[in-house]
PDB file of the backbone (N, CA, C, O) and the ligand in Angstrom, with CONECT records:
HET     ZN  A 101       1
ATOM      1  N   MET A   1     138.625  92.117 132.614  1.00  0.00           N
ATOM      2  CA  MET A   1     139.195  92.439 133.912  1.00  0.00           C
ATOM      3  C   MET A   1     139.269  91.243 134.831  1.00  0.00           C
ATOM      4  O   MET A   1     140.137  91.185 135.702  1.00  0.00           O
ATOM      5  N   GLY A   2     138.387  90.299 134.655  1.00  0.00           N
ATOM      6  CA  GLY A   2     138.423  89.133 135.517  1.00  0.00           C
ATOM      7  C   GLY A   2     139.519  88.164 135.150  1.00  0.00           C
ATOM      8  O   GLY A   2     139.624  87.085 135.733  1.00  0.00           O
ATOM      9  N   ASP A   3     140.332  88.540 134.190  1.00  0.00           N
ATOM     10  CA  ASP A   3     141.355  87.636 133.689  1.00  0.00           C
ATOM     11  C   ASP A   3     142.677  87.767 134.423  1.00  0.00           C
ATOM     12  O   ASP A   3     143.605  87.006 134.151  1.00  0.00           O
ATOM     13  N   LEU A   4     142.783  88.691 135.323  1.00  0.00           N
ATOM     14  CA  LEU A   4     144.055  88.929 135.990  1.00  0.00           C
ATOM     15  C   LEU A   4     144.386  87.786 136.949  1.00  0.00           C
ATOM     16  O   LEU A   4     143.599  87.459 137.837  1.00  0.00           O
ATOM     17  N   LEU A   5     145.547  87.193 136.760  1.00  0.00           N
ATOM     18  CA  LEU A   5     145.956  86.051 137.570  1.00  0.00           C
ATOM     19  C   LEU A   5     146.534  86.518 138.899  1.00  0.00           C
ATOM     20  O   LEU A   5     146.911  87.681 139.044  1.00  0.00           O
ATOM     21  N   PRO A   6     146.604  85.605 139.875  1.00  0.00           N
ATOM     22  CA  PRO A   6     147.171  85.977 141.179  1.00  0.00           C
ATOM     23  C   PRO A   6     148.645  86.347 141.058  1.00  0.00           C
ATOM     24  O   PRO A   6     149.314  85.998 140.085  1.00  0.00           O
ATOM     25  N   CYS A   7     149.128  87.053 142.055  1.00  0.00           N
ATOM     26  CA  CYS A   7     150.525  87.466 142.085  1.00  0.00           C
ATOM     27  C   CYS A   7     151.431  86.233 142.103  1.00  0.00           C
ATOM     28  O   CYS A   7     151.206  85.328 142.906  1.00  0.00           O
ATOM     29  N   PRO A   8     152.453  86.174 141.234  1.00  0.00           N
ATOM     30  CA  PRO A   8     153.366  85.028 141.193  1.00  0.00           C
ATOM     31  C   PRO A   8     154.332  85.008 142.371  1.00  0.00           C
ATOM     32  O   PRO A   8     154.974  83.990 142.631  1.00  0.00           O
ATOM     33  N   PHE A   9     154.439  86.115 143.075  1.00  0.00           N
ATOM     34  CA  PHE A   9     155.371  86.184 144.202  1.00  0.00           C
ATOM     35  C   PHE A   9     154.707  85.705 145.493  1.00  0.00           C
ATOM     36  O   PHE A   9     155.296  84.943 146.259  1.00  0.00           O
ATOM     37  N   CYS A  10     153.483  86.158 145.723  1.00  0.00           N
ATOM     38  CA  CYS A  10     152.847  85.865 147.011  1.00  0.00           C
ATOM     39  C   CYS A  10     151.474  85.225 146.858  1.00  0.00           C
ATOM     40  O   CYS A  10     150.890  84.783 147.848  1.00  0.00           O
ATOM     41  N   GLY A  11     150.946  85.166 145.640  1.00  0.00           N
ATOM     42  CA  GLY A  11     149.657  84.527 145.427  1.00  0.00           C
ATOM     43  C   GLY A  11     148.455  85.393 145.743  1.00  0.00           C
ATOM     44  O   GLY A  11     147.313  84.943 145.651  1.00  0.00           O
ATOM     45  N   SER A  12     148.712  86.631 146.114  1.00  0.00           N
ATOM     46  CA  SER A  12     147.603  87.524 146.449  1.00  0.00           C
ATOM     47  C   SER A  12     146.916  88.042 145.195  1.00  0.00           C
ATOM     48  O   SER A  12     147.403  87.882 144.076  1.00  0.00           O
ATOM     49  N   THR A  13     145.779  88.663 145.421  1.00  0.00           N
ATOM     50  CA  THR A  13     145.044  89.275 144.331  1.00  0.00           C
ATOM     51  C   THR A  13     145.749  90.548 143.889  1.00  0.00           C
ATOM     52  O   THR A  13     146.263  91.306 144.711  1.00  0.00           O
ATOM     53  N   ALA A  14     145.764  90.769 142.601  1.00  0.00           N
ATOM     54  CA  ALA A  14     146.367  91.985 142.056  1.00  0.00           C
ATOM     55  C   ALA A  14     145.306  92.749 141.270  1.00  0.00           C
ATOM     56  O   ALA A  14     144.347  92.169 140.760  1.00  0.00           O
ATOM     57  N   TYR A  15     145.498  94.046 141.187  1.00  0.00           N
ATOM     58  CA  TYR A  15     144.515  94.882 140.528  1.00  0.00           C
ATOM     59  C   TYR A  15     145.171  95.782 139.486  1.00  0.00           C
ATOM     60  O   TYR A  15     146.295  96.248 139.673  1.00  0.00           O
ATOM     61  N   PRO A  16     144.458  96.021 138.390  1.00  0.00           N
ATOM     62  CA  PRO A  16     144.930  97.043 137.458  1.00  0.00           C
ATOM     63  C   PRO A  16     144.711  98.414 138.078  1.00  0.00           C
ATOM     64  O   PRO A  16     143.724  98.638 138.779  1.00  0.00           O
ATOM     65  N   ALA A  17     145.627  99.320 137.820  1.00  0.00           N
ATOM     66  CA  ALA A  17     145.471 100.677 138.343  1.00  0.00           C
ATOM     67  C   ALA A  17     145.970 101.655 137.294  1.00  0.00           C
ATOM     68  O   ALA A  17     146.876 101.344 136.520  1.00  0.00           O
ATOM     69  N   LYS A  18     145.377 102.830 137.277  1.00  0.00           N
ATOM     70  CA  LYS A  18     145.789 103.826 136.310  1.00  0.00           C
ATOM     71  C   LYS A  18     146.618 104.882 137.015  1.00  0.00           C
ATOM     72  O   LYS A  18     146.256 105.382 138.080  1.00  0.00           O
ATOM     73  N   ASN A  19     147.742 105.206 136.390  1.00  0.00           N
ATOM     74  CA  ASN A  19     148.631 106.224 136.938  1.00  0.00           C
ATOM     75  C   ASN A  19     148.874 107.243 135.835  1.00  0.00           C
ATOM     76  O   ASN A  19     149.693 107.020 134.944  1.00  0.00           O
ATOM     77  N   GLY A  20     148.177 108.337 135.896  1.00  0.00           N
ATOM     78  CA  GLY A  20     148.269 109.311 134.818  1.00  0.00           C
ATOM     79  C   GLY A  20     147.714 108.705 133.541  1.00  0.00           C
ATOM     80  O   GLY A  20     146.557 108.288 133.480  1.00  0.00           O
ATOM     81  N   TRP A  21     148.564 108.666 132.522  1.00  0.00           N
ATOM     82  CA  TRP A  21     148.139 108.093 131.246  1.00  0.00           C
ATOM     83  C   TRP A  21     148.458 106.615 131.172  1.00  0.00           C
ATOM     84  O   TRP A  21     148.067 105.943 130.217  1.00  0.00           O
ATOM     85  N   ASN A  22     149.160 106.102 132.161  1.00  0.00           N
ATOM     86  CA  ASN A  22     149.659 104.737 132.076  1.00  0.00           C
ATOM     87  C   ASN A  22     148.905 103.798 133.007  1.00  0.00           C
ATOM     88  O   ASN A  22     148.287 104.211 133.987  1.00  0.00           O
ATOM     89  N   TRP A  23     148.983 102.518 132.658  1.00  0.00           N
ATOM     90  CA  TRP A  23     148.363 101.476 133.462  1.00  0.00           C
ATOM     91  C   TRP A  23     149.450 100.639 134.109  1.00  0.00           C
ATOM     92  O   TRP A  23     150.519 100.431 133.536  1.00  0.00           O
ATOM     93  N   LEU A  24     149.167 100.171 135.289  1.00  0.00           N
ATOM     94  CA  LEU A  24     150.065  99.244 135.942  1.00  0.00           C
ATOM     95  C   LEU A  24     149.233  98.221 136.717  1.00  0.00           C
ATOM     96  O   LEU A  24     148.026  98.382 136.898  1.00  0.00           O
ATOM     97  N   ILE A  25     149.916  97.166 137.167  1.00  0.00           N
ATOM     98  CA  ILE A  25     149.259  96.153 137.982  1.00  0.00           C
ATOM     99  C   ILE A  25     149.850  96.237 139.379  1.00  0.00           C
ATOM    100  O   ILE A  25     151.067  96.297 139.554  1.00  0.00           O
ATOM    101  N   ASP A  26     148.977  96.239 140.359  1.00  0.00           N
ATOM    102  CA  ASP A  26     149.387  96.446 141.737  1.00  0.00           C
ATOM    103  C   ASP A  26     148.945  95.247 142.583  1.00  0.00           C
ATOM    104  O   ASP A  26     147.754  94.951 142.672  1.00  0.00           O
ATOM    105  N   CYS A  27     149.909  94.562 143.199  1.00  0.00           N
ATOM    106  CA  CYS A  27     149.587  93.430 144.070  1.00  0.00           C
ATOM    107  C   CYS A  27     149.250  93.950 145.466  1.00  0.00           C
ATOM    108  O   CYS A  27     149.989  94.749 146.041  1.00  0.00           O
ATOM    109  N   GLU A  28     148.130  93.485 145.997  1.00  0.00           N
ATOM    110  CA  GLU A  28     147.730  93.964 147.324  1.00  0.00           C
ATOM    111  C   GLU A  28     148.504  93.255 148.432  1.00  0.00           C
ATOM    112  O   GLU A  28     148.515  93.713 149.574  1.00  0.00           O
ATOM    113  N   GLY A  29     149.154  92.132 148.095  1.00  0.00           N
ATOM    114  CA  GLY A  29     149.860  91.367 149.110  1.00  0.00           C
ATOM    115  C   GLY A  29     151.274  91.859 149.338  1.00  0.00           C
ATOM    116  O   GLY A  29     151.596  92.372 150.410  1.00  0.00           O
ATOM    117  N   CYS A  30     152.131  91.701 148.316  1.00  0.00           N
ATOM    118  CA  CYS A  30     153.539  92.050 148.484  1.00  0.00           C
ATOM    119  C   CYS A  30     153.868  93.389 147.849  1.00  0.00           C
ATOM    120  O   CYS A  30     155.029  93.798 147.830  1.00  0.00           O
ATOM    121  N   LYS A  31     152.859  94.077 147.328  1.00  0.00           N
ATOM    122  CA  LYS A  31     153.023  95.411 146.757  1.00  0.00           C
ATOM    123  C   LYS A  31     153.885  95.409 145.497  1.00  0.00           C
ATOM    124  O   LYS A  31     154.472  96.429 145.135  1.00  0.00           O
ATOM    125  N   ALA A  32     153.957  94.256 144.834  1.00  0.00           N
ATOM    126  CA  ALA A  32     154.672  94.221 143.560  1.00  0.00           C
ATOM    127  C   ALA A  32     153.932  95.112 142.571  1.00  0.00           C
ATOM    128  O   ALA A  32     152.702  95.122 142.512  1.00  0.00           O
ATOM    129  N   LEU A  33     154.708  95.854 141.803  1.00  0.00           N
ATOM    130  CA  LEU A  33     154.119  96.711 140.784  1.00  0.00           C
ATOM    131  C   LEU A  33     154.647  96.302 139.430  1.00  0.00           C
ATOM    132  O   LEU A  33     155.830  95.997 139.278  1.00  0.00           O
ATOM    133  N   LEU A  34     153.774  96.298 138.456  1.00  0.00           N
ATOM    134  CA  LEU A  34     154.169  95.979 137.097  1.00  0.00           C
ATOM    135  C   LEU A  34     153.704  97.110 136.201  1.00  0.00           C
ATOM    136  O   LEU A  34     152.508  97.395 136.131  1.00  0.00           O
ATOM    137  N   GLY A  35     154.617  97.745 135.529  1.00  0.00           N
ATOM    138  CA  GLY A  35     154.196  98.850 134.687  1.00  0.00           C
ATOM    139  C   GLY A  35     155.380  99.475 133.995  1.00  0.00           C
ATOM    140  O   GLY A  35     156.508  99.013 134.169  1.00  0.00           O
ATOM    141  N   MET A  36     155.164 100.474 133.242  1.00  0.00           N
ATOM    142  CA  MET A  36     153.894 101.121 132.912  1.00  0.00           C
ATOM    143  C   MET A  36     153.450 100.639 131.533  1.00  0.00           C
ATOM    144  O   MET A  36     154.271 100.246 130.705  1.00  0.00           O
ATOM    145  N   PHE A  37     152.167 100.675 131.307  1.00  0.00           N
ATOM    146  CA  PHE A  37     151.627 100.211 130.039  1.00  0.00           C
ATOM    147  C   PHE A  37     150.632 101.224 129.487  1.00  0.00           C
ATOM    148  O   PHE A  37     149.985 101.954 130.237  1.00  0.00           O
ATOM    149  N   PRO A  38     150.525 101.252 128.169  1.00  0.00           N
ATOM    150  CA  PRO A  38     149.642 102.236 127.540  1.00  0.00           C
ATOM    151  C   PRO A  38     148.166 101.890 127.668  1.00  0.00           C
ATOM    152  O   PRO A  38     147.308 102.740 127.429  1.00  0.00           O
ATOM    153  N   SER A  39     147.859 100.646 128.044  1.00  0.00           N
ATOM    154  CA  SER A  39     146.464 100.274 128.180  1.00  0.00           C
ATOM    155  C   SER A  39     146.312  99.248 129.293  1.00  0.00           C
ATOM    156  O   SER A  39     147.274  98.581 129.675  1.00  0.00           O
ATOM    157  N   GLU A  40     145.108  99.132 129.800  1.00  0.00           N
ATOM    158  CA  GLU A  40     144.828  98.149 130.831  1.00  0.00           C
ATOM    159  C   GLU A  40     145.051  96.742 130.284  1.00  0.00           C
ATOM    160  O   GLU A  40     145.583  95.877 130.979  1.00  0.00           O
ATOM    161  N   ALA A  41     144.644  96.521 129.047  1.00  0.00           N
ATOM    162  CA  ALA A  41     144.798  95.187 128.455  1.00  0.00           C
ATOM    163  C   ALA A  41     146.265  94.795 128.356  1.00  0.00           C
ATOM    164  O   ALA A  41     146.617  93.640 128.599  1.00  0.00           O
ATOM    165  N   ALA A  42     147.119  95.741 128.002  1.00  0.00           N
ATOM    166  CA  ALA A  42     148.555  95.453 127.889  1.00  0.00           C
ATOM    167  C   ALA A  42     149.142  95.137 129.252  1.00  0.00           C
ATOM    168  O   ALA A  42     149.989  94.252 129.377  1.00  0.00           O
ATOM    169  N   ALA A  43     148.700  95.849 130.264  1.00  0.00           N
ATOM    170  CA  ALA A  43     149.203  95.606 131.614  1.00  0.00           C
ATOM    171  C   ALA A  43     148.790  94.214 132.095  1.00  0.00           C
ATOM    172  O   ALA A  43     149.595  93.488 132.676  1.00  0.00           O
ATOM    173  N   ILE A  44     147.545  93.853 131.851  1.00  0.00           N
ATOM    174  CA  ILE A  44     147.043  92.541 132.271  1.00  0.00           C
ATOM    175  C   ILE A  44     147.764  91.434 131.515  1.00  0.00           C
ATOM    176  O   ILE A  44     148.131  90.416 132.103  1.00  0.00           O
ATOM    177  N   ALA A  45     147.967  91.627 130.216  1.00  0.00           N
ATOM    178  CA  ALA A  45     148.647  90.607 129.418  1.00  0.00           C
ATOM    179  C   ALA A  45     150.063  90.382 129.937  1.00  0.00           C
ATOM    180  O   ALA A  45     150.521  89.242 130.019  1.00  0.00           O
ATOM    181  N   ALA A  46     150.748  91.452 130.283  1.00  0.00           N
ATOM    182  CA  ALA A  46     152.121  91.335 130.776  1.00  0.00           C
ATOM    183  C   ALA A  46     152.142  90.693 132.161  1.00  0.00           C
ATOM    184  O   ALA A  46     153.016  89.879 132.460  1.00  0.00           O
ATOM    185  N   TRP A  47     151.194  91.056 132.989  1.00  0.00           N
ATOM    186  CA  TRP A  47     151.124  90.492 134.333  1.00  0.00           C
ATOM    187  C   TRP A  47     150.898  88.976 134.255  1.00  0.00           C
ATOM    188  O   TRP A  47     151.505  88.208 135.002  1.00  0.00           O
ATOM    189  N   ASN A  48     150.039  88.571 133.363  1.00  0.00           N
ATOM    190  CA  ASN A  48     149.711  87.150 133.227  1.00  0.00           C
ATOM    191  C   ASN A  48     150.788  86.373 132.497  1.00  0.00           C
ATOM    192  O   ASN A  48     150.787  85.142 132.514  1.00  0.00           O
ATOM    193  N   LEU A  49     151.702  87.074 131.862  1.00  0.00           N
ATOM    194  CA  LEU A  49     152.661  86.445 130.956  1.00  0.00           C
ATOM    195  C   LEU A  49     153.481  85.349 131.618  1.00  0.00           C
ATOM    196  O   LEU A  49     153.640  84.274 131.040  1.00  0.00           O
ATOM    197  N   ARG A  50     154.007  85.593 132.817  1.00  0.00           N
ATOM    198  CA  ARG A  50     154.961  84.650 133.371  1.00  0.00           C
ATOM    199  C   ARG A  50     154.337  83.658 134.325  1.00  0.00           C
ATOM    200  O   ARG A  50     155.023  82.762 134.817  1.00  0.00           O
ATOM    201  N   VAL A  51     153.048  83.798 134.600  1.00  0.00           N
ATOM    202  CA  VAL A  51     152.440  82.859 135.545  1.00  0.00           C
ATOM    203  C   VAL A  51     152.341  81.432 134.996  1.00  0.00           C
ATOM    204  O   VAL A  51     152.677  80.484 135.705  1.00  0.00           O
ATOM    205  N   PRO A  52     151.894  81.261 133.763  1.00  0.00           N
ATOM    206  CA  PRO A  52     151.717  79.888 133.270  1.00  0.00           C
ATOM    207  C   PRO A  52     152.995  79.062 133.297  1.00  0.00           C
ATOM    208  O   PRO A  52     152.959  77.886 133.659  1.00  0.00           O
ATOM    209  N   HIS A  53     154.129  79.659 132.919  1.00  0.00           N
ATOM    210  CA  HIS A  53     155.346  78.847 132.834  1.00  0.00           C
ATOM    211  C   HIS A  53     155.820  78.450 134.226  1.00  0.00           C
ATOM    212  O   HIS A  53     156.473  77.420 134.393  1.00  0.00           O
ATOM    213  N   ARG A  54     155.494  79.261 135.220  1.00  0.00           N
ATOM    214  CA  ARG A  54     155.868  78.904 136.586  1.00  0.00           C
ATOM    215  C   ARG A  54     154.917  77.839 137.132  1.00  0.00           C
ATOM    216  O   ARG A  54     155.331  76.926 137.847  1.00  0.00           O
ATOM    217  N   ALA A  55     153.643  77.972 136.784  1.00  0.00           N
ATOM    218  CA  ALA A  55     152.649  77.034 137.304  1.00  0.00           C
ATOM    219  C   ALA A  55     152.836  75.647 136.677  1.00  0.00           C
ATOM    220  O   ALA A  55     152.746  74.629 137.364  1.00  0.00           O
ATOM    221  N   LYS A  56     153.093  75.622 135.394  1.00  0.00           N
ATOM    222  CA  LYS A  56     153.219  74.346 134.701  1.00  0.00           C
ATOM    223  C   LYS A  56     154.638  73.798 134.772  1.00  0.00           C
ATOM    224  O   LYS A  56     154.867  72.618 134.510  1.00  0.00           O
ATOM    225  N   ALA A  57     155.584  74.652 135.123  1.00  0.00           N
ATOM    226  CA  ALA A  57     156.973  74.227 135.234  1.00  0.00           C
ATOM    227  C   ALA A  57     157.449  73.554 133.944  1.00  0.00           C
ATOM    228  O   ALA A  57     157.973  72.441 133.966  1.00  0.00           O
ATOM    229  N   ALA A  58     157.262  74.226 132.860  1.00  0.00           N
ATOM    230  CA  ALA A  58     157.696  73.693 131.573  1.00  0.00           C
ATOM    231  C   ALA A  58     159.200  73.426 131.601  1.00  0.00           C
ATOM    232  O   ALA A  58     159.947  74.193 132.208  1.00  0.00           O
ATOM    233  N   PRO A  59     159.655  72.354 130.955  1.00  0.00           N
ATOM    234  CA  PRO A  59     161.067  71.997 130.976  1.00  0.00           C
ATOM    235  C   PRO A  59     161.957  73.087 130.410  1.00  0.00           C
ATOM    236  O   PRO A  59     163.058  73.311 130.915  1.00  0.00           O
ATOM    237  N   SER A  60     161.510  73.752 129.397  1.00  0.00           N
ATOM    238  CA  SER A  60     162.296  74.860 128.868  1.00  0.00           C
ATOM    239  C   SER A  60     161.358  75.870 128.227  1.00  0.00           C
ATOM    240  O   SER A  60     160.239  75.549 127.826  1.00  0.00           O
ATOM    241  N   ARG A  61     161.841  77.079 128.144  1.00  0.00           N
ATOM    242  CA  ARG A  61     161.001  78.120 127.583  1.00  0.00           C
ATOM    243  C   ARG A  61     160.943  78.019 126.073  1.00  0.00           C
ATOM    244  O   ARG A  61     161.957  77.803 125.410  1.00  0.00           O
ATOM    245  N   SER A  62     159.753  78.177 125.546  1.00  0.00           N
ATOM    246  CA  SER A  62     159.598  78.139 124.102  1.00  0.00           C
ATOM    247  C   SER A  62     160.138  79.430 123.488  1.00  0.00           C
ATOM    248  O   SER A  62     160.290  80.446 124.166  1.00  0.00           O
ATOM    249  N   LEU A  63     160.414  79.365 122.224  1.00  0.00           N
ATOM    250  CA  LEU A  63     160.872  80.566 121.521  1.00  0.00           C
ATOM    251  C   LEU A  63     159.828  81.668 121.621  1.00  0.00           C
ATOM    252  O   LEU A  63     160.160  82.842 121.788  1.00  0.00           O
ATOM    253  N   ALA A  64     158.569  81.276 121.519  1.00  0.00           N
ATOM    254  CA  ALA A  64     157.501  82.277 121.586  1.00  0.00           C
ATOM    255  C   ALA A  64     157.508  82.963 122.947  1.00  0.00           C
ATOM    256  O   ALA A  64     157.348  84.180 123.043  1.00  0.00           O
ATOM    257  N   GLU A  65     157.693  82.174 123.987  1.00  0.00           N
ATOM    258  CA  GLU A  65     157.694  82.774 125.314  1.00  0.00           C
ATOM    259  C   GLU A  65     158.908  83.673 125.489  1.00  0.00           C
ATOM    260  O   GLU A  65     158.811  84.753 126.072  1.00  0.00           O
ATOM    261  N   GLN A  66     160.045  83.226 124.983  1.00  0.00           N
ATOM    262  CA  GLN A  66     161.241  84.053 125.105  1.00  0.00           C
ATOM    263  C   GLN A  66     161.049  85.397 124.427  1.00  0.00           C
ATOM    264  O   GLN A  66     161.452  86.433 124.956  1.00  0.00           O
ATOM    265  N   SER A  67     160.434  85.375 123.259  1.00  0.00           N
ATOM    266  CA  SER A  67     160.250  86.640 122.554  1.00  0.00           C
ATOM    267  C   SER A  67     159.213  87.495 123.266  1.00  0.00           C
ATOM    268  O   SER A  67     159.317  88.722 123.281  1.00  0.00           O
ATOM    269  N   MET A  68     158.207  86.843 123.860  1.00  0.00           N
ATOM    270  CA  MET A  68     157.211  87.597 124.617  1.00  0.00           C
ATOM    271  C   MET A  68     157.869  88.270 125.822  1.00  0.00           C
ATOM    272  O   MET A  68     157.573  89.420 126.147  1.00  0.00           O
ATOM    273  N   ARG A  69     158.764  87.533 126.474  1.00  0.00           N
ATOM    274  CA  ARG A  69     159.438  88.096 127.634  1.00  0.00           C
ATOM    275  C   ARG A  69     160.353  89.246 127.217  1.00  0.00           C
ATOM    276  O   ARG A  69     160.457  90.258 127.911  1.00  0.00           O
ATOM    277  N   ALA A  70     161.009  89.073 126.080  1.00  0.00           N
ATOM    278  CA  ALA A  70     161.870  90.149 125.597  1.00  0.00           C
ATOM    279  C   ALA A  70     161.031  91.386 125.283  1.00  0.00           C
ATOM    280  O   ALA A  70     161.437  92.517 125.548  1.00  0.00           O
ATOM    281  N   GLU A  71     159.862  91.143 124.717  1.00  0.00           N
ATOM    282  CA  GLU A  71     158.961  92.250 124.408  1.00  0.00           C
ATOM    283  C   GLU A  71     158.532  92.946 125.698  1.00  0.00           C
ATOM    284  O   GLU A  71     158.473  94.173 125.770  1.00  0.00           O
ATOM    285  N   ALA A  72     158.243  92.155 126.692  1.00  0.00           N
ATOM    286  CA  ALA A  72     157.810  92.719 127.967  1.00  0.00           C
ATOM    287  C   ALA A  72     158.912  93.579 128.578  1.00  0.00           C
ATOM    288  O   ALA A  72     158.637  94.630 129.157  1.00  0.00           O
ATOM    289  N   TYR A  73     160.151  93.133 128.449  1.00  0.00           N
ATOM    290  CA  TYR A  73     161.265  93.912 128.979  1.00  0.00           C
ATOM    291  C   TYR A  73     161.337  95.271 128.313  1.00  0.00           C
ATOM    292  O   TYR A  73     161.676  96.274 128.941  1.00  0.00           O
ATOM    293  N   ARG A  74     161.014  95.287 127.041  1.00  0.00           N
ATOM    294  CA  ARG A  74     161.059  96.567 126.341  1.00  0.00           C
ATOM    295  C   ARG A  74     160.012  97.522 126.893  1.00  0.00           C
ATOM    296  O   ARG A  74     160.140  98.736 126.734  1.00  0.00           O
ATOM    297  N   PHE A  75     158.992  96.999 127.533  1.00  0.00           N
ATOM    298  CA  PHE A  75     157.986  97.850 128.163  1.00  0.00           C
ATOM    299  C   PHE A  75     158.432  98.275 129.559  1.00  0.00           C
ATOM    300  O   PHE A  75     157.736  99.028 130.240  1.00  0.00           O
ATOM    301  N   GLY A  76     159.593  97.789 129.975  1.00  0.00           N
ATOM    302  CA  GLY A  76     160.068  98.181 131.289  1.00  0.00           C
ATOM    303  C   GLY A  76     159.490  97.322 132.399  1.00  0.00           C
ATOM    304  O   GLY A  76     159.233  97.809 133.500  1.00  0.00           O
ATOM    305  N   VAL A  77     159.288  96.057 132.112  1.00  0.00           N
ATOM    306  CA  VAL A  77     158.671  95.182 133.102  1.00  0.00           C
ATOM    307  C   VAL A  77     159.737  94.619 134.031  1.00  0.00           C
ATOM    308  O   VAL A  77     160.220  93.503 133.842  1.00  0.00           O
ATOM    309  N   TRP A  78     160.088  95.397 135.021  1.00  0.00           N
ATOM    310  CA  TRP A  78     161.135  94.971 135.944  1.00  0.00           C
ATOM    311  C   TRP A  78     160.698  93.790 136.784  1.00  0.00           C
ATOM    312  O   TRP A  78     161.533  93.038 137.286  1.00  0.00           O
ATOM    313  N   ALA A  79     159.406  93.624 136.939  1.00  0.00           N
ATOM    314  CA  ALA A  79     158.910  92.535 137.793  1.00  0.00           C
ATOM    315  C   ALA A  79     159.272  91.171 137.209  1.00  0.00           C
ATOM    316  O   ALA A  79     159.389  90.194 137.950  1.00  0.00           O
ATOM    317  N   LEU A  80     159.447  91.096 135.909  1.00  0.00           N
ATOM    318  CA  LEU A  80     159.831  89.819 135.315  1.00  0.00           C
ATOM    319  C   LEU A  80     161.213  89.408 135.798  1.00  0.00           C
ATOM    320  O   LEU A  80     161.466  88.230 136.050  1.00  0.00           O
ATOM    321  N   ALA A  81     162.099  90.374 135.924  1.00  0.00           N
ATOM    322  CA  ALA A  81     163.434  90.068 136.440  1.00  0.00           C
ATOM    323  C   ALA A  81     163.325  89.603 137.878  1.00  0.00           C
ATOM    324  O   ALA A  81     164.054  88.706 138.299  1.00  0.00           O
ATOM    325  N   LYS A  82     162.426  90.201 138.630  1.00  0.00           N
ATOM    326  CA  LYS A  82     162.216  89.788 140.015  1.00  0.00           C
ATOM    327  C   LYS A  82     161.694  88.356 140.051  1.00  0.00           C
ATOM    328  O   LYS A  82     162.069  87.574 140.925  1.00  0.00           O
ATOM    329  N   ALA A  83     160.841  88.020 139.114  1.00  0.00           N
ATOM    330  CA  ALA A  83     160.291  86.665 139.065  1.00  0.00           C
ATOM    331  C   ALA A  83     161.402  85.661 138.790  1.00  0.00           C
ATOM    332  O   ALA A  83     161.426  84.577 139.373  1.00  0.00           O
ATOM    333  N   ASP A  84     162.312  86.021 137.910  1.00  0.00           N
ATOM    334  CA  ASP A  84     163.427  85.132 137.612  1.00  0.00           C
ATOM    335  C   ASP A  84     164.330  84.968 138.829  1.00  0.00           C
ATOM    336  O   ASP A  84     164.832  83.876 139.095  1.00  0.00           O
ATOM    337  N   GLU A  85     164.531  86.046 139.555  1.00  0.00           N
ATOM    338  CA  GLU A  85     165.348  85.967 140.768  1.00  0.00           C
ATOM    339  C   GLU A  85     164.700  85.037 141.781  1.00  0.00           C
ATOM    340  O   GLU A  85     165.372  84.214 142.403  1.00  0.00           O
ATOM    341  N   ALA A  86     163.403  85.173 141.938  1.00  0.00           N
ATOM    342  CA  ALA A  86     162.675  84.343 142.899  1.00  0.00           C
ATOM    343  C   ALA A  86     162.731  82.881 142.466  1.00  0.00           C
ATOM    344  O   ALA A  86     162.869  81.981 143.294  1.00  0.00           O
ATOM    345  N   GLU A  87     162.623  82.662 141.169  1.00  0.00           N
ATOM    346  CA  GLU A  87     162.646  81.306 140.640  1.00  0.00           C
ATOM    347  C   GLU A  87     164.015  80.685 140.876  1.00  0.00           C
ATOM    348  O   GLU A  87     164.116  79.533 141.298  1.00  0.00           O
ATOM    349  N   ALA A  88     165.066  81.448 140.603  1.00  0.00           N
ATOM    350  CA  ALA A  88     166.427  80.945 140.795  1.00  0.00           C
ATOM    351  C   ALA A  88     166.680  80.656 142.271  1.00  0.00           C
ATOM    352  O   ALA A  88     167.306  79.656 142.622  1.00  0.00           O
ATOM    353  N   ALA A  89     166.190  81.537 143.118  1.00  0.00           N
ATOM    354  CA  ALA A  89     166.386  81.364 144.552  1.00  0.00           C
ATOM    355  C   ALA A  89     165.642  80.132 145.063  1.00  0.00           C
ATOM    356  O   ALA A  89     166.126  79.410 145.935  1.00  0.00           O
ATOM    357  N   SER A  90     164.452  79.910 144.499  1.00  0.00           N
ATOM    358  CA  SER A  90     163.638  78.793 144.982  1.00  0.00           C
ATOM    359  C   SER A  90     164.250  77.454 144.585  1.00  0.00           C
ATOM    360  O   SER A  90     163.998  76.435 145.229  1.00  0.00           O
ATOM    361  N   LYS A  91     165.049  77.457 143.527  1.00  0.00           N
ATOM    362  CA  LYS A  91     165.662  76.210 143.099  1.00  0.00           C
ATOM    363  C   LYS A  91     166.704  75.721 144.099  1.00  0.00           C
ATOM    364  O   LYS A  91     166.942  74.521 144.229  1.00  0.00           O
ATOM    365  N   GLY A  92     167.323  76.673 144.806  1.00  0.00           N
ATOM    366  CA  GLY A  92     168.324  76.279 145.781  1.00  0.00           C
ATOM    367  C   GLY A  92     167.707  75.959 147.133  1.00  0.00           C
ATOM    368  O   GLY A  92     168.321  75.287 147.962  1.00  0.00           O
ATOM    369  N   GLY A  93     166.504  76.439 147.349  1.00  0.00           N
ATOM    370  CA  GLY A  93     165.884  76.237 148.647  1.00  0.00           C
ATOM    371  C   GLY A  93     164.562  75.509 148.543  1.00  0.00           C
ATOM    372  O   GLY A  93     164.451  74.452 147.923  1.00  0.00           O
ATOM    373  N   GLN A  94     163.574  76.101 149.162  1.00  0.00           N
ATOM    374  CA  GLN A  94     162.284  75.435 149.207  1.00  0.00           C
ATOM    375  C   GLN A  94     161.579  75.542 147.875  1.00  0.00           C
ATOM    376  O   GLN A  94     161.767  76.509 147.137  1.00  0.00           O
ATOM    377  N   HIS A  95     160.776  74.559 147.572  1.00  0.00           N
ATOM    378  CA  HIS A  95     159.991  74.599 146.363  1.00  0.00           C
ATOM    379  C   HIS A  95     158.729  75.406 146.637  1.00  0.00           C
ATOM    380  O   HIS A  95     158.133  75.352 147.713  1.00  0.00           O
ATOM    381  N   GLU A  96     158.352  76.160 145.598  1.00  0.00           N
ATOM    382  CA  GLU A  96     157.189  77.050 145.705  1.00  0.00           C
ATOM    383  C   GLU A  96     157.473  78.173 146.669  1.00  0.00           C
ATOM    384  O   GLU A  96     156.614  79.026 146.893  1.00  0.00           O
TER     385      GLU A  96
HETATM  386 ZN    ZN A 101     152.284  89.739 145.576  1.00  0.00          ZN2+
END
């Protein structure tokens, strides 16, 4: 549980939360939600998925990362699309 990284949108702390049978990640800052997942571990893994590539600013996405992102989309991870939008927007304006 201590492995959950800060929110990539606002940097706030995020928490795993259970909604019925499903798990999601809830940011306390910007209220970003990531879900739904069949387990807490899956939710945390998906939440952490896109932080490293943004933090390290890798020149291009690896095949492994691309497939991981595609897998995440199949779980209905709409927040990843939001992250891409934010990333694209930040390239035209302020950094970070
Ligand atoms: Zn946030």
